N, C-alpha and C positions, 0 to 999 in steps of 0.2 A: 461563852456560849457560841452557839453554830455559827459562822461566818452569814449565813446564807440567812438565817432568823435577825439575825444584827442587821447587815442589811434593811431587812423587809421592814422590820419596825422603824429603822431611818425615816426611812421612803412614806410610808403612811403618815409617821407624824409631820413630816415636812409637807404633805400635802392638806392634813389638816391644817396647820397653820397658815397655809396660804388663802389670808383673806382677802376681802375687796373694800376700797375706798372708793369716797362718793366721786362722781363724775359734778365738775361746779358748775357746768353755763350746757343751754339745751343747743342741738345744732344735727348735723347727719354723724357727725360721728361723736358725737355725745350721745346721741338716743340710740345708735348699734352697740357703743358700748355699754349704755344703762339692760341694754336689752341683753348682755353677753350676762355683767354681774348679776342679774334677776334669776335666769336660768343658773348659774353658777350656785347661786346660796341657797336654791330650791333645791338641787340634787346635793348640795352638801347636807344641808341641816335637815331635811324632809323629805326626803328618797329613802324606801331600804335598802339595804348595805348590797343584798343581790343585787338590786338594780342600777348601782351607781354607775360601773364601771361601761356597761353599754351605754348608756346615757350622757358618758360623760366624755366618750369615743364620739358621738354625733357633736357636741357640742363643740371639741376639739377641732373637727373639720367645718363649724361654724365660725369659729373663733379666726381663723386659718383665711379664711373667705374675709372676713372683716379686714384684717390685717394687709390680704392684697388690696382689695381697695381704695384704701387709705394710707397709702403709703408716705414715707418720710413722717407719722405722725405716731406718737412715742404710747396714747395712750392703747388704743387696739394691741399693740405688742406686751404691754404689761398684761391685758388681760390671757392673752394666748396664753402665756407665761404661765401665769395660774392654772388657766384650766389645765394643760400640758402636765404641770406637775402633782396636779388634783388626779389626771387619769393615772401617771406614774403611784401615787399612792393605794389606789384600788386595786392595781395591778400587784405591787410588789415582788420584793425577789430579786435576783441579779439583774433580772429582765427589762425591771423598771428603769435600770439603772441609764439606758439611752435619754429615756424619756426626759430625766432629770439633767442631763446634759443638754437637751435641748430645748427644756426650758429656761437655762442658764444663759445661753444664746440669747435668746427673745431677750430677757432681763437685760443683757448688757448693750443689744443693739436700743432699745427705750433710751437707756443710760446717754449713749453715743448721741440720740436725737434729744432728748430732751429729759438730765437725771430729779426735774424737780417735781414733771406731771405727776397726777394725781396724788398730792405730796409725798412725794419722796415714792410711793410704792412702790417702785424697781427695787432702788436700794434696800427697802425694807425686805422684799421678798425673793430679794436674792441674798439678801443675810441670811436669813431662815437656812436658803439652801445650805450656805456653807457651815452652818454649826450642827446640819441632821443628818447631811450626805457623808458618810465616811469619809476620811483622808487616801491618800497613797495607800498601795498601788489599787485600790477599787473605786476610789473616789476622789472627786476633789474639793472635799470640806477642809476646811482652814478655819479654825477659833480665832484665829487674831484676824483673820479676813473678814468674818463675822461682825466682830465687835465695830469695826472701821463702816459697815454698811449699814448695820444697822442705829448706831451714833447719826448718822450722815439722815437718817430717816425721821427719828428723833427727832434732831433740830428743826428739820423743815413743819413735822408737825406735834408739837410738844406736847399739845393735849391730845393726838388723838387716841382711838381705843387701840387699835393694830401695833401703832409703833412704841406704845407702853407695855401691851401684852408682850410684843415679842423680844424687847428688848428684857422686860422682867423674867421670859423663860430662859434667853439667853445666858441671864446672871446663873438662873437655878441650873442650867447644865455644866457652868464653867466654876460651879461649886461656891456661889457668890450668894445664899439663898435668904441671909439678913438684909442686902441692897435689893434684890429681887422683891420684897415686899409693897416698898413705894410703887414700883412702877405698874405692880397688879393693882394695887390700889389705885393707881389714875386710871386705869383700862377700865376697873368697875365704877370707876366715878365719871368718867369720859363723855361728853354731854351727847346726845344722839343726832345719829346723821340721816335727815331727811329722807324715807323711802327706802333706809336699810334695817328696818326692826328687825329682820328676821337673822341677818348676820350680826347685830350690835347682842341680839339677844344669846345666839352662841358663843360668840367672843367671848363676854361676860360671864357665860358660864364656866367656860375653858378657866381663865383668871381665879373663878371663886373654886374650881375644883382642885388648882396648882396652890394657892393657897393653904388651902385645908392637908394637900400634902406636905408642905411645908413646915407645917403648925404639928405636924404628926411627927 
């Protein structure tokens, strides 16, 4: 496969996989993050493909302002990382690798502040990058490191739709399809998240599609 095409596919899938986790309590930070996650899911799941890149560019700028407005808080950094990764997925190709590295740094900063925030979302999102982005010399991909990050996220949120979906997808990526079925089914059966109907519906459909692919 052409290297450029392979990298493009990896980045697109990585961006699609970076879903949101709910904010637990109301407050200035939580309100700002809720606005970001709502805008993200509308762009990700309800906006025509031709319009997504431009809209994600605007949202990246808004997310960065939010992170700067609340220094020392992990939640905005997680969401800035998710949105930057999504922009990388829309841009695609080798040129998107810089954005993915930027997202990686944002997740790592969030973990340094509080890795448990948003039910381990930073671990989850970072793990996705590690198994989707190509390894050296093109990128920083590392399947073993991905497993460690995703298992941390799953331990923090064992019933979560995203934690189960991404670990299931990781198992498929690493050739353990039979083991993946359990986690993908848990994602489908996961309890709904208040205010997250759009994201939950999209994630469940992705889990169903992956289960169909496994069974074929």
